[in-house]
Structures are given as C-alpha cells and as structure tokens.
C-alpha positions in Angstrom: 183.5 160.6 25.2 186.7 162.4 26.1 185.1 165.8 25.5 182.3 164.9 27.8 184.7 163.8 30.5 186.7 167.1 30.2 183.5 169.0 30.4 182.4 167.2 33.6 185.8 167.8 35.2 185.7 171.5 34.2 182.2 171.8 35.8 183.4 170.1 39.0 186.5 172.4 39.2 184.7 175.6 38.5 183.5 176.3 42.1 187.1 176.4 43.2 188.2 179.1 40.7 187.8 182.7 41.6 184.8 184.5 40.2 186.8 187.1 38.3 188.9 184.4 36.6 185.7 182.6 35.5 184.4 185.9 34.1 187.6 186.4 32.2 187.4 182.9 30.7 183.7 183.5 29.8 184.7 186.8 28.1 187.4 185.0 26.2 185.0 182.3 25.0 182.3 184.8 24.1 184.7 186.9 22.1 185.9 183.8 20.2 182.3 183.1 19.3 181.8 186.7 18.0 184.9 186.3 15.9 183.8 182.9 14.5 180.3 184.3 13.7 181.9 187.2 11.8 184.0 185.0 9.5 182.9 184.6 5.9 184.7 181.6 4.5 187.6 179.5 5.8 189.7 180.9 8.5 188.5 183.4 11.1 190.0 186.8 10.5 191.1 188.7 13.6 191.1 192.5 13.6 193.6 194.5 15.6 190.8 195.2 18.2 190.4 191.4 18.6 194.1 191.0 19.1 194.2 193.8 21.6 191.3 192.3 23.5 193.0 188.9 23.8 196.3 190.4 24.8 194.7 192.6 27.5 192.9 189.6 29.0 196.1 187.6 28.8 198.0 190.3 30.7 195.4 190.4 33.5 194.5 186.7 33.5 197.3 184.4 32.1 194.9 181.4 32.8 192.9 182.2 29.6 195.5 180.3 27.6 193.6 177.2 28.6 190.3 178.3 26.9 191.7 179.7 23.7 190.5 177.6 20.7 190.7 179.8 17.6 194.3 180.9 18.1 197.3 179.1 19.5 198.5 180.2 22.9 202.0 180.8 21.5 200.5 183.3 19.1 198.9 185.2 21.9 202.1 185.3 23.8 204.0 186.5 20.7 201.4 189.3 20.2 201.9 190.3 23.8 205.7 190.4 23.5 205.6 192.3 20.2 203.3 194.9 21.8 205.6 195.2 24.8 208.6 195.8 22.5 206.7 198.4 20.4 205.6 200.3 23.5 209.1 200.6 24.9 210.5 201.5 21.5 207.9 204.2 21.2 208.5 205.5 24.7 212.3 205.6 24.3 212.2 207.4 20.9 209.6 210.0 21.6 212.0 212.2 23.5 214.2 212.4 20.4 217.5 211.5 22.2 220.0 213.9 23.6 218.9 217.6 23.7 220.6 219.8 21.1 223.5 222.0 22.1 223.8 225.5 20.7 226.5 225.7 18.0 228.2 228.6 19.9 228.5 226.5 23.0 229.8 223.5 21.0 232.5 225.7 19.4 233.5 227.1 22.8 233.9 223.6 24.2 236.0 222.6 21.2 238.3 225.6 21.5 238.7 225.0 25.3 239.6 221.4 24.7 242.1 222.3 22.0 243.7 225.1 24.1 243.9 223.0 27.3 245.3 219.8 25.8 248.9 220.5 26.6 248.2 221.9 30.1 245.5 219.5 31.5 246.0 215.8 32.0 243.2 213.5 33.3 245.8 211.5 35.4 247.3 214.6 37.0 250.7 216.2 36.6 252.9 213.7 35.0 256.1 215.8 35.0 256.5 215.9 38.8 
C-alpha cells in the first residue's frame, strides 16, 4: 500500500520535473535493470563501466540519488570523491615535479653561495 502511494505521488510530481532530469532518472533506472539482469547468483556485480556511468550521471544530475536501488547513495558519493582525488593526483604528478637543473649550474650556484656568504647578508649591511 505504501509503495502504491509513493508511486502515485511520483506520477503526480513528474510533470513538474524538468524533462532532462526525468531522462536522467530513467537512464539510471534502466541501467540498474541491465545490471540486475546480468547477475548470476546473489549480489549484483558492478563493473568499472557501471560505476563510471552512475558517477557521471550523479555529477550532472545529483537528484538521481533518489532513484538508486541497487547501490546506496553514500557508495556513489564515495566513488565520485575517490575519482576526483585520483584525477587530481594524476594531474599533479604527470609533470614530474620541478624541472631538473644541470649539474654545472647547480655547482655554480653552490660556489657562489659559499663565496658570497661573508659579504652578502639578506638583512643588509649589519656593520654600519
């Protein structure tokens, strides 16, 4: 009875939702059906493509959390955050850090700093 009441309320509210949002919710529901039909025994096994699909839909339409039934909304949000962290970790590490300095230039800088230590002071001339 409660399920029927929820269904009737959803049908009554659907004209007030945007069309693209309804299409996103339908795509989510359809994909969940595909995953459930694919399962052999027990739990449904999600592939990485399934996870990516749900995460992308969640990025574009956060309202799909209401129609998720085979995974918990917290799980989807966790996948999204993990992917976000992995992306930025990859992006920051692909440059390889600071560019390498030639050994000759490094040695020249070392010699200059050793030779100028007694003459140069970052505060200025302390003796005057």
